[in-house]
DRENLUM-14148 format. One record per residue (C-alpha): y, x, z; residue in three letters; residue number from 1. Coordinates in Angstrom, 3 decimals, m for minus. Layout:
<recs>
+----------+----------+----------+-----+-----+
:        y :        x :        z : res :   n :
+----------+----------+----------+-----+-----+
:        Y :        X :        Z : Ala : NUM :
...
+----------+----------+----------+-----+-----+
</recs>
This chain:
<recs>
+----------+----------+----------+-----+-----+
:        y :        x :        z : res :   n :
+----------+----------+----------+-----+-----+
:  m15.294 :   m3.039 :   21.130 : Met :   1 :
:  m17.806 :   m5.674 :   21.939 : Ala :   2 :
:  m14.909 :   m8.607 :   22.724 : Ile :   3 :
:  m14.166 :  m10.017 :   19.604 : His :   4 :
:  m13.138 :  m13.411 :   18.293 : Gly :   5 :
:  m11.308 :  m14.471 :   21.558 : Glu :   6 :
:   m7.753 :  m15.708 :   22.003 : Lys :   7 :
:   m6.383 :  m13.751 :   24.618 : Ile :   8 :
:   m3.255 :  m14.045 :   26.706 : Leu :   9 :
:   m1.628 :  m10.855 :   27.860 : Val :  10 :
:    1.311 :  m10.733 :   30.325 : Ala :  11 :
:    3.708 :   m7.713 :   30.083 : Gly :  12 :
:    2.617 :   m6.222 :   26.763 : Ala :  13 :
:    4.752 :   m3.829 :   26.152 : Thr :  14 :
:    3.641 :   m2.019 :   29.716 : Gly :  15 :
:    2.249 :    1.659 :   29.371 : Gln :  16 :
:   m1.290 :    0.319 :   29.659 : Val :  17 :
:   m1.106 :   m2.986 :   28.654 : Ala :  18 :
:    0.271 :   m2.331 :   24.640 : Leu :  19 :
:   m2.198 :    0.162 :   23.499 : Pro :  20 :
:   m4.866 :   m2.635 :   25.212 : Leu :  21 :
:   m3.420 :   m5.409 :   23.033 : Ala :  22 :
:   m2.949 :   m3.598 :   20.259 : Ala :  23 :
:   m6.395 :   m2.479 :   20.101 : Ser :  24 :
:   m7.880 :   m5.657 :   21.405 : Leu :  25 :
:   m5.881 :   m7.747 :   18.282 : Ala :  26 :
:   m8.275 :   m5.818 :   15.450 : Gly :  27 :
:  m10.808 :   m8.481 :   16.246 : Asp :  28 :
:   m9.220 :  m10.912 :   18.493 : Asn :  29 :
:   m6.226 :  m13.495 :   18.295 : Glu :  30 :
:   m4.182 :  m11.601 :   21.026 : Val :  31 :
:   m0.659 :  m12.859 :   22.149 : Trp :  32 :
:    1.654 :  m10.504 :   24.169 : Gly :  33 :
:    4.369 :  m11.920 :   26.778 : Ile :  34 :
:    6.935 :  m10.077 :   27.723 : Ser :  35 :
:   11.169 :   m9.828 :   28.160 : Arg :  36 :
:   10.546 :   m7.501 :   25.181 : Phe :  37 :
:   13.853 :   m6.079 :   26.199 : Ser :  38 :
:   12.194 :   m2.565 :   24.303 : Asp :  39 :
:   12.393 :   m3.790 :   20.365 : Gln :  40 :
:   10.164 :   m0.912 :   19.222 : Ala :  41 :
:    7.355 :   m2.141 :   21.559 : Ala :  42 :
:    7.677 :   m5.213 :   19.940 : Arg :  43 :
:    7.459 :   m4.212 :   16.430 : Gln :  44 :
:    4.515 :   m1.783 :   17.233 : Lys :  45 :
:    2.462 :   m5.007 :   18.825 : Leu :  46 :
:    3.387 :   m7.436 :   15.893 : Glu :  47 :
:    2.631 :   m4.674 :   13.367 : Ala :  48 :
:   m1.044 :   m4.359 :   15.350 : Ala :  49 :
:   m1.122 :   m8.604 :   14.729 : Gly :  50 :
:   m0.210 :   m9.073 :   18.484 : Val :  51 :
:    2.479 :  m12.765 :   18.734 : Thr :  52 :
:    4.773 :  m11.914 :   20.705 : Cys :  53 :
:    6.540 :  m14.366 :   22.981 : Val :  54 :
:    9.589 :  m13.516 :   25.073 : Ala :  55 :
:    9.201 :  m14.782 :   28.673 : Val :  56 :
:   11.131 :  m13.816 :   31.805 : Asp :  57 :
:    8.150 :  m13.953 :   34.630 : Leu :  58 :
:   10.608 :  m14.086 :   37.257 : Ala :  59 :
:   12.059 :  m17.443 :   35.656 : Glu :  60 :
:    8.594 :  m17.988 :   33.342 : Pro :  61 :
:    9.015 :  m20.863 :   30.591 : Asp :  62 :
:    5.288 :  m20.773 :   29.564 : Leu :  63 :
:    5.992 :  m24.200 :   27.638 : Ser :  64 :
:    5.857 :  m22.001 :   23.580 : Pro :  65 :
:    2.131 :  m20.649 :   24.388 : Leu :  66 :
:   m1.276 :  m22.565 :   23.935 : Pro :  67 :
:   m2.982 :  m23.415 :   26.901 : Thr :  68 :
:   m6.385 :  m22.751 :   24.840 : Asp :  69 :
:   m6.665 :  m19.034 :   25.897 : Phe :  70 :
:  m10.265 :  m17.807 :   26.587 : Thr :  71 :
:   m9.127 :  m14.558 :   28.278 : Tyr :  72 :
:   m6.168 :  m13.937 :   30.115 : Ala :  73 :
:   m5.024 :  m10.333 :   31.598 : Leu :  74 :
:   m2.125 :   m9.854 :   33.957 : Asn :  75 :
:   m0.351 :   m6.268 :   33.796 : Leu :  76 :
:    2.775 :   m7.729 :   34.002 : Ala :  77 :
:    4.729 :   m5.619 :   36.469 : Ile :  78 :
:    8.774 :   m5.838 :   38.056 : Ser :  79 :
:   10.530 :   m3.104 :   39.053 : Lys :  80 :
:   13.927 :   m4.139 :   39.418 : Ser :  81 :
:   14.074 :   m3.323 :   42.768 : Gly :  82 :
:   15.315 :   m6.444 :   44.113 : Asp :  83 :
:   13.012 :   m8.302 :   46.336 : Trp :  84 :
:   13.530 :  m11.890 :   45.369 : Asn :  85 :
:   13.089 :  m11.028 :   41.735 : Arg :  86 :
:   10.294 :   m8.881 :   42.130 : Asp :  87 :
:    8.214 :  m10.841 :   44.277 : Leu :  88 :
:    9.116 :  m14.411 :   41.902 : Asp :  89 :
:    7.614 :  m12.081 :   38.934 : Ala :  90 :
:    5.144 :   m9.801 :   40.042 : Ser :  91 :
:    3.243 :  m12.362 :   42.817 : Ala :  92 :
:    4.714 :  m15.833 :   41.941 : Gly :  93 :
:    4.375 :  m15.763 :   38.113 : Ser :  94 :
:    0.323 :  m14.958 :   38.787 : Val :  95 :
:    0.030 :  m18.487 :   40.180 : Ala :  96 :
:    1.714 :  m19.706 :   36.935 : Leu :  97 :
:    0.350 :  m17.887 :   34.739 : Leu :  98 :
:   m3.506 :  m19.242 :   35.969 : Met :  99 :
:   m2.393 :  m22.809 :   36.198 : Glu : 100 :
:   m1.634 :  m22.474 :   32.188 : His : 101 :
:   m4.813 :  m20.583 :   31.174 : Cys : 102 :
:   m7.215 :  m22.502 :   34.088 : Gln : 103 :
:   m9.514 :  m23.266 :   31.046 : Gly : 104 :
:  m10.079 :  m19.633 :   30.485 : Ala : 105 :
:  m13.672 :  m18.272 :   30.764 : Lys : 106 :
:  m11.776 :  m15.710 :   33.207 : Ala : 107 :
:   m8.823 :  m13.871 :   34.113 : Phe : 108 :
:   m8.028 :   m9.785 :   34.995 : Leu : 109 :
:   m5.401 :   m9.021 :   36.965 : His : 110 :
:   m4.022 :   m5.805 :   37.116 : Cys : 111 :
:   m3.469 :   m4.412 :   40.722 : Ser : 112 :
:   m2.572 :   m1.028 :   42.126 : Ser : 113 :
:   m4.914 :    1.161 :   44.194 : Thr : 114 :
:   m1.049 :    1.730 :   45.336 : Ala : 115 :
:   m1.873 :   m1.007 :   47.804 : Val : 116 :
:   m4.365 :    1.068 :   50.243 : Tyr : 117 :
:   m2.733 :    2.410 :   53.460 : Lys : 118 :
:   m1.600 :    5.885 :   53.064 : Glu : 119 :
:   m4.798 :    8.137 :   54.190 : Ser : 120 :
:   m4.874 :   11.481 :   52.074 : Pro : 121 :
:   m8.545 :   12.843 :   53.020 : Asp : 122 :
:   m9.881 :    8.987 :   52.006 : Ala : 123 :
:  m12.230 :    7.960 :   49.205 : Thr : 124 :
:  m11.153 :    4.413 :   49.295 : Phe : 125 :
:  m13.073 :    1.638 :   48.780 : Thr : 126 :
:  m12.428 :   m2.241 :   47.979 : Glu : 127 :
:  m13.135 :   m2.727 :   51.640 : Asp : 128 :
:  m10.761 :   m0.417 :   53.063 : Asp : 129 :
:   m7.486 :   m0.809 :   55.044 : Glu : 130 :
:   m4.159 :   m2.052 :   52.635 : Leu : 131 :
:   m0.713 :   m1.026 :   53.761 : Gly : 132 :
:    3.131 :   m0.988 :   52.772 : Asp : 133 :
:    3.955 :    2.206 :   50.851 : Asn : 134 :
:    7.264 :    0.880 :   49.677 : His : 135 :
:    9.431 :    3.815 :   51.294 : Gly : 136 :
:    7.182 :    6.582 :   48.996 : Val : 137 :
:    7.501 :    4.753 :   46.187 : Trp : 138 :
:   11.299 :    4.417 :   46.237 : Ala : 139 :
:   11.733 :    8.136 :   46.789 : Gly : 140 :
:    9.523 :    8.437 :   43.936 : Leu : 141 :
:   10.760 :    6.076 :   41.247 : Ile : 142 :
:   13.705 :    4.248 :   40.984 : Pro : 143 :
:   13.339 :    0.232 :   41.938 : Gly : 144 :
:   10.066 :    0.991 :   42.851 : Met : 145 :
:   10.843 :   m0.029 :   46.524 : Asn : 146 :
:    9.068 :   m3.043 :   46.083 : Thr : 147 :
:    6.129 :   m2.138 :   44.531 : Tyr : 148 :
:    3.226 :   m2.058 :   47.120 : Ser : 149 :
:    4.186 :   m5.211 :   48.869 : Ile : 150 :
:    4.365 :   m6.834 :   45.425 : Gly : 151 :
:    0.967 :   m5.693 :   44.134 : Lys : 152 :
:   m0.545 :   m6.898 :   47.529 : Ile : 153 :
:    1.373 :  m10.291 :   47.906 : Ala : 154 :
:   m0.095 :  m10.890 :   43.997 : Ala : 155 :
:   m3.587 :   m9.962 :   45.107 : Glu : 156 :
:   m2.738 :  m12.955 :   47.538 : Ala : 157 :
:   m1.845 :  m15.127 :   44.618 : Val : 158 :
:   m4.784 :  m14.122 :   42.427 : Ala : 159 :
:   m7.426 :  m14.834 :   45.095 : Arg : 160 :
:   m5.883 :  m18.299 :   45.578 : Tyr : 161 :
:   m5.869 :  m19.326 :   41.852 : Gly : 162 :
:   m8.993 :  m18.017 :   41.709 : Ala : 163 :
:  m10.434 :  m20.822 :   44.271 : Arg : 164 :
:   m7.729 :  m23.362 :   43.307 : Arg : 165 :
:   m8.078 :  m23.348 :   38.837 : Phe : 166 :
:  m11.899 :  m22.067 :   39.641 : Glu : 167 :
:  m10.926 :  m19.920 :   37.412 : Leu : 168 :
:  m13.554 :  m16.900 :   37.394 : Pro : 169 :
:  m11.235 :  m14.109 :   38.192 : Thr : 170 :
:  m11.472 :   m9.903 :   38.518 : Thr : 171 :
:   m8.912 :   m7.963 :   40.820 : Ile : 172 :
:   m8.835 :   m4.967 :   39.361 : Ala : 173 :
:   m7.085 :   m2.019 :   41.495 : Arg : 174 :
:   m5.834 :    0.688 :   38.854 : Leu : 175 :
:   m5.593 :    4.294 :   39.677 : Asn : 176 :
:   m4.025 :    6.667 :   37.179 : Val : 177 :
:   m3.784 :    5.968 :   33.583 : Pro : 178 :
:   m3.202 :    7.717 :   30.960 : Tyr : 179 :
:   m3.169 :    8.636 :   27.340 : Gly : 180 :
:   m1.699 :    9.087 :   24.065 : Asp : 181 :
:    0.830 :    6.054 :   25.376 : Asn : 182 :
:    2.028 :    8.084 :   28.697 : Gly : 183 :
:    1.037 :    8.473 :   32.298 : Gly : 184 :
:    1.653 :   10.596 :   35.061 : Trp : 185 :
:    0.021 :   13.346 :   33.616 : Pro : 186 :
:    2.018 :   13.539 :   30.289 : Ala : 187 :
:    4.960 :   13.161 :   32.667 : Leu : 188 :
:    3.743 :   16.416 :   34.715 : His : 189 :
:    3.421 :   17.975 :   30.910 : Leu : 190 :
:    6.942 :   16.647 :   30.102 : Asp : 191 :
:    8.168 :   18.456 :   33.279 : Met : 192 :
:    5.890 :   21.508 :   32.673 : Met : 193 :
:    7.598 :   22.263 :   29.657 : Ala : 194 :
:   10.895 :   21.794 :   30.510 : Gly : 195 :
:   10.561 :   24.696 :   33.576 : Gly : 196 :
:   10.154 :   22.142 :   35.869 : Met : 197 :
:    7.865 :   22.240 :   39.403 : Ala : 198 :
:    5.691 :   19.334 :   39.992 : Val : 199 :
:    6.217 :   17.800 :   42.959 : Pro : 200 :
:    2.843 :   17.302 :   45.160 : Val : 201 :
:    2.230 :   16.116 :   48.454 : His : 202 :
:    1.635 :   19.158 :   51.651 : Pro : 203 :
:   m1.497 :   17.448 :   52.308 : Ala : 204 :
:   m3.571 :   19.616 :   49.353 : Arg : 205 :
:   m5.037 :   18.830 :   47.278 : Pro : 206 :
:   m3.366 :   15.815 :   45.514 : Asn : 207 :
:   m6.340 :   14.074 :   44.776 : Arg : 208 :
:   m6.976 :   10.886 :   42.405 : Phe : 209 :
:   m8.983 :    9.282 :   40.187 : Ser : 210 :
:   m7.306 :    9.337 :   36.667 : Pro : 211 :
:   m8.879 :    6.916 :   33.783 : Ile : 212 :
:   m8.227 :    7.526 :   30.422 : His : 213 :
:   m6.280 :    4.472 :   27.949 : Asp : 214 :
:  m10.046 :    4.520 :   26.074 : Asp : 215 :
:  m11.977 :    3.919 :   29.023 : Asp : 216 :
:   m9.467 :    1.095 :   30.404 : Ile : 217 :
:  m10.232 :   m0.553 :   27.022 : Leu : 218 :
:  m14.067 :    0.247 :   27.090 : Gly : 219 :
:  m14.471 :   m0.957 :   30.807 : Thr : 220 :
:  m12.771 :   m4.328 :   30.066 : Leu : 221 :
:  m15.443 :   m6.474 :   28.838 : Glu : 222 :
:  m17.409 :   m5.426 :   32.302 : Gly : 223 :
:  m14.653 :   m6.374 :   34.122 : Leu : 224 :
:  m14.551 :   m9.493 :   32.631 : Leu : 225 :
:  m17.683 :  m10.487 :   32.431 : Ala : 226 :
:  m17.657 :   m9.712 :   36.670 : Gly : 227 :
:  m15.135 :  m11.596 :   37.262 : Ala : 228 :
:  m16.277 :  m14.609 :   39.982 : Thr : 229 :
:  m14.867 :  m17.622 :   42.532 : Val : 230 :
:  m13.758 :  m16.361 :   44.951 : Pro : 231 :
:  m12.277 :  m13.322 :   43.298 : Ala : 232 :
:  m14.074 :  m10.501 :   42.584 : Thr : 233 :
:  m11.727 :   m7.095 :   43.478 : Thr : 234 :
:  m12.816 :   m3.891 :   41.412 : Val : 235 :
:  m11.347 :   m0.299 :   41.633 : Asn : 236 :
:  m10.471 :    0.780 :   38.677 : Trp : 237 :
:  m10.546 :    4.244 :   38.005 : Gly : 238 :
:  m12.335 :    7.527 :   36.556 : Gly : 239 :
:  m13.966 :   10.660 :   37.679 : Arg : 240 :
:  m12.023 :   12.118 :   40.558 : Ala : 241 :
:   m9.747 :   14.941 :   40.203 : Ser : 242 :
:   m6.059 :   16.642 :   41.598 : Ser : 243 :
:   m2.842 :   16.924 :   39.963 : Ile : 244 :
:   m3.548 :   20.479 :   40.906 : Glu : 245 :
:   m5.943 :   20.617 :   38.545 : Glu : 246 :
:   m4.586 :   18.715 :   35.419 : Trp : 247 :
:   m1.873 :   20.470 :   35.532 : Cys : 248 :
:   m3.929 :   24.079 :   35.368 : Ala : 249 :
:   m5.881 :   22.198 :   32.162 : Glu : 250 :
:   m2.103 :   20.825 :   30.596 : Ile : 251 :
:   m0.990 :   24.947 :   31.387 : Gly : 252 :
:   m3.932 :   26.011 :   29.161 : Arg : 253 :
:   m3.369 :   23.832 :   26.535 : Leu : 254 :
:    0.289 :   25.326 :   26.422 : Ile : 255 :
:    0.418 :   28.135 :   27.877 : Gly : 256 :
:    2.267 :   27.153 :   30.846 : Val : 257 :
:    1.419 :   28.510 :   34.782 : Glu : 258 :
:    2.090 :   25.119 :   36.434 : Pro : 259 :
:    4.731 :   25.667 :   39.628 : Gln : 260 :
:    4.643 :   23.089 :   42.152 : Phe : 261 :
:    6.816 :   22.048 :   44.957 : Ala : 262 :
:    5.781 :   20.060 :   47.936 : Asp : 263 :
:    7.394 :   16.948 :   49.220 : Thr : 264 :
:    6.593 :   14.591 :   51.687 : Asp : 265 :
:    8.761 :   12.128 :   48.601 : Met : 266 :
:    5.751 :   11.887 :   46.574 : Thr : 267 :
:    2.335 :   10.111 :   46.872 : Ile : 268 :
:   m0.097 :   11.691 :   49.066 : Ala : 269 :
:   m3.948 :   11.639 :   47.352 : Ser : 270 :
:   m5.291 :    8.157 :   46.387 : Val : 271 :
:   m8.924 :    9.028 :   45.805 : Glu : 272 :
:  m11.292 :    5.824 :   44.832 : Val : 273 :
:  m14.507 :    4.613 :   45.266 : Asp : 274 :
:  m15.326 :    3.402 :   41.550 : Ile : 275 :
:  m19.209 :    2.815 :   42.036 : Ser : 276 :
:  m18.339 :   m0.916 :   41.752 : Arg : 277 :
:  m16.868 :   m0.815 :   38.511 : Met : 278 :
:  m19.590 :    1.209 :   37.306 : Val : 279 :
:  m21.882 :   m1.371 :   38.442 : Ala : 280 :
:  m20.174 :   m3.689 :   36.077 : Leu : 281 :
:  m18.813 :   m1.458 :   33.411 : Thr : 282 :
:  m21.152 :    1.202 :   33.184 : Gly : 283 :
:  m19.436 :    5.202 :   33.445 : Glu : 284 :
:  m16.083 :    5.922 :   32.434 : Pro : 285 :
:  m16.566 :    8.294 :   28.605 : Thr : 286 :
:  m13.688 :   10.393 :   28.458 : Val : 287 :
:  m13.599 :   13.536 :   29.979 : Pro : 288 :
:  m10.459 :   14.522 :   31.944 : Leu : 289 :
:  m10.100 :   17.896 :   29.592 : Ala : 290 :
:  m10.666 :   16.128 :   26.695 : Glu : 291 :
:   m8.228 :   13.238 :   27.422 : Gly : 292 :
:   m5.485 :   15.468 :   28.275 : Leu : 293 :
:   m5.641 :   17.779 :   25.047 : Ala : 294 :
:   m5.656 :   14.468 :   23.030 : Arg : 295 :
:   m2.493 :   13.366 :   24.952 : Met : 296 :
:   m1.064 :   16.989 :   24.560 : Val : 297 :
:   m1.771 :   16.969 :   21.018 : Ala : 298 :
:   m0.017 :   13.571 :   20.119 : Thr : 299 :
:    2.699 :   13.611 :   22.229 : Arg : 300 :
:    3.689 :   16.996 :   22.578 : Arg : 301 :
:    2.105 :   18.921 :   19.400 : Pro : 302 :
:    4.908 :   21.745 :   19.304 : Asp : 303 :
:    3.601 :   22.659 :   22.291 : Leu : 304 :
:   m0.106 :   23.136 :   21.853 : Leu : 305 :
:   m1.907 :   26.473 :   21.892 : Lys : 306 :
:   m5.303 :   25.988 :   22.098 : Ser : 307 :
+----------+----------+----------+-----+-----+
</recs>
């Protein structure tokens, strides 16, 4: 890990991606994490790793307990209450407040999502492709997520403004499918398969994405921060392409279960992304999918592991 000796703010620190990232960074840096901390177990994990935790509700944020001399700020916060006013304030409005508070930093990383792209199952999305409202699909997939894609688009606009307004070098990183020992979509599929459930897939087969392991999220961070600019740099954040069908087949091989699939329009169609801009900044992802899945199964469900 090349980032060391820095003072780093991580917003949304209890999240699936942010928690292992903050914990890893705390080994060589002074890391502060903010969240509502409704999950006390997550807070305890962060504090055990050396992260200074401060309770902040980004829908009504009071940042006064935080220092202002952060050298890097990472915004991985997400609000998914399903309430439009709350989620827009927490997901988008808070970005401006965070950037203002951290305006002296060397760089600001705003974690967006490839859910911002207009649905096109046959596409391999580049950062310049059309954005679109996918809130209906997200609402059907996960309760409270009806605000997700619009909130992410709005937050990107605020981050673009903040970079110019505060002359704060910024990277907007559109995260695809993160996974690892702390969870993710493949981990959900693991649990479904173990429970004898069919995995939902979009009828436009195969369902292709660009999954990225937690280790590669950490490993690409230095390059993404180094690539921060004014105006903001926008980059897809993902790994090499795979599909739900492929990773479920690999999970099935590991646990001795043949995956079953259920076609439905109420799930996300393919969102495969072009990661060439990311690779130019960070180098290639290093964790092969089969290795990452094997580690995930061994950590989360060792009782199921067959090979």
